[in-house]
C-alpha positions in Angstrom: 8.7 23.8 -15.4 5.4 23.3 -12.8 5.3 20.2 -10.7 2.6 17.5 -11.6 0.5 18.7 -8.8 0.7 22.3 -9.8 -0.3 21.4 -13.1 -3.3 19.8 -11.7 -2.7 16.1 -12.1 -2.4 13.3 -9.5 1.0 12.3 -9.5 -0.1 8.7 -8.6 -1.8 8.0 -11.9 1.0 9.1 -14.4 2.0 6.3 -16.4 1.0 2.8 -16.9 -1.9 1.7 -14.7 -3.7 -1.4 -13.8 -6.5 -1.2 -16.2 -8.9 -3.0 -14.0 -8.8 0.0 -11.7 -9.5 2.5 -14.3 -12.5 4.8 -14.0 -14.0 6.4 -16.9 -14.7 8.6 -18.7 -11.3 10.2 -17.5 -8.6 12.5 -18.6 -5.2 11.4 -17.5 -1.5 12.6 -17.7 0.1 9.7 -19.5 3.7 11.0 -19.6 5.8 14.2 -20.0 8.7 13.8 -22.6 11.3 16.8 -22.2 13.5 18.0 -25.1 16.9 19.0 -25.4 16.0 22.8 -25.5 13.7 22.7 -22.7 10.3 21.9 -24.7 8.0 19.4 -23.1 5.7 16.9 -24.9 2.7 16.0 -22.7 0.9 13.0 -23.5 -2.6 12.8 -22.2 -5.2 9.9 -22.1 -8.6 10.8 -23.1 -10.6 7.6 -22.0 -14.0 7.2 -22.9 -14.9 3.8 -21.8 -13.8 1.3 -19.2 -11.1 -1.0 -20.3 -12.1 -4.6 -20.7 -15.6 -4.1 -20.6 -16.9 -1.5 -23.0 -15.8 -0.7 -26.6 -16.2 2.0 -29.0 -17.2 1.1 -32.6 -14.6 2.0 -35.1 -17.3 4.1 -36.5 -17.8 6.1 -33.2 -13.7 6.0 -32.8 -13.4 7.4 -36.5 -16.0 10.5 -36.0 -14.6 11.3 -32.6 -11.3 11.1 -34.0 -12.1 13.7 -36.6 -13.8 16.2 -33.8 -11.0 15.9 -31.7 -8.5 16.6 -34.4 -10.5 19.7 -35.3 -11.5 20.8 -31.8 -7.8 20.4 -30.4 -6.4 22.6 -33.7 -8.7 25.5 -32.7 -8.6 25.6 -29.1 -4.9 24.6 -28.5 -3.5 25.7 -31.9 0.2 26.5 -30.8 0.0 23.5 -28.6 -1.6 20.7 -30.4 0.3 17.9 -32.0 -1.5 15.2 -32.6 -4.8 12.9 -31.5 -4.6 9.0 -31.7 -7.1 6.2 -31.2 -6.1 3.8 -28.6 -5.9 0.5 -30.1 -8.1 -0.9 -27.3 -11.0 1.1 -28.6 -11.5 2.8 -25.4 -10.4 6.2 -25.9 -7.6 8.4 -27.5 -4.0 9.5 -26.8 -3.8 13.6 -27.0 -0.2 14.9 -27.7 0.7 18.6 -26.8 3.7 20.5 -26.8 4.3 22.9 -23.7 0.9 22.5 -22.2 0.5 20.0 -19.4 -2.1 22.1 -17.3 -4.9 19.9 -16.4 -7.6 22.6 -16.2 -6.7 24.2 -19.6 -6.8 20.6 -21.2 -10.3 19.8 -19.6 -11.5 23.1 -20.9 -10.6 22.6 -24.5 -12.1 19.2 -24.0 -15.1 20.4 -22.6 -15.3 23.2 -25.9 -14.7 20.2 -28.4 -17.5 17.7 -26.8 -19.9 21.0 -26.9 -19.2 21.6 -30.6 -20.1 18.0 -31.1 -23.1 18.3 -29.4 -23.7 21.6 -31.8 -22.5 20.1 -35.2 -24.6 19.1 -38.3 -21.5 17.4 -39.5 -18.6 15.4 -38.8 -15.5 17.5 -39.8 -13.0 16.5 -42.6 -15.8 13.7 -43.5 -15.1 13.7 -47.3 -13.3 12.0 -49.9 -10.8 14.6 -50.3 -9.7 14.7 -46.5 -10.3 10.8 -45.2 -9.2 7.6 -46.3 -12.5 6.0 -45.3 -15.0 8.9 -45.5 -18.4 6.7 -45.6 -17.4 5.5 -41.9 -18.7 8.4 -40.0 -21.9 8.9 -37.9 -22.7 12.0 -36.3 -25.5 11.1 -33.8 -22.9 8.2 -32.5 -20.5 11.0 -31.9 -23.0 13.0 -30.3 -24.4 10.5 -27.8 -20.7 9.7 -26.5 -19.8 13.5 -26.5 -23.2 13.7 -24.2 -22.0 11.0 -22.1 -18.7 12.4 -21.4 -19.8 15.8 -20.6 -22.3 14.3 -18.0 -19.1 13.0 -16.0 -17.2 15.7 -16.4 -17.1 16.5 -12.5 -15.0 13.3 -12.4 -12.7 13.3 -15.6 -9.6 13.6 -13.2 -10.7 10.9 -10.7 -8.8 8.3 -12.7 -8.8 5.3 -10.0 
């Protein structure tokens, strides 16, 4: 397995950090869990807003969650496990199998955000595939995608 630095991450930002120091938006490796047979599960923070200052509405989170689910399924199909909303309403937890390369993850993330800007509807936002299908807003998701893309050069600057 490659080292944290070889994967493109700052080893000093792995794990829990003082949330008062976190910059946003950022992409940060949270953890690596090794399986018995050598597989690695990577958990990555996709922080959208600064902790304890700005919060995403549930509508924004919900719509972004759908886009991230569809996008990472598309761009990292053999590696994607799940996407989860941070309870503090500032971002998402991305879980990947055997993919911890920062450049690849950020590239896929960039593609997903660009897809949001080009979208005409929120994926899976229908009664058949969503438990709260009326709680979506494409324009709000696009505004956030635009803001996060504008900060792309700073995504790996966590603190």
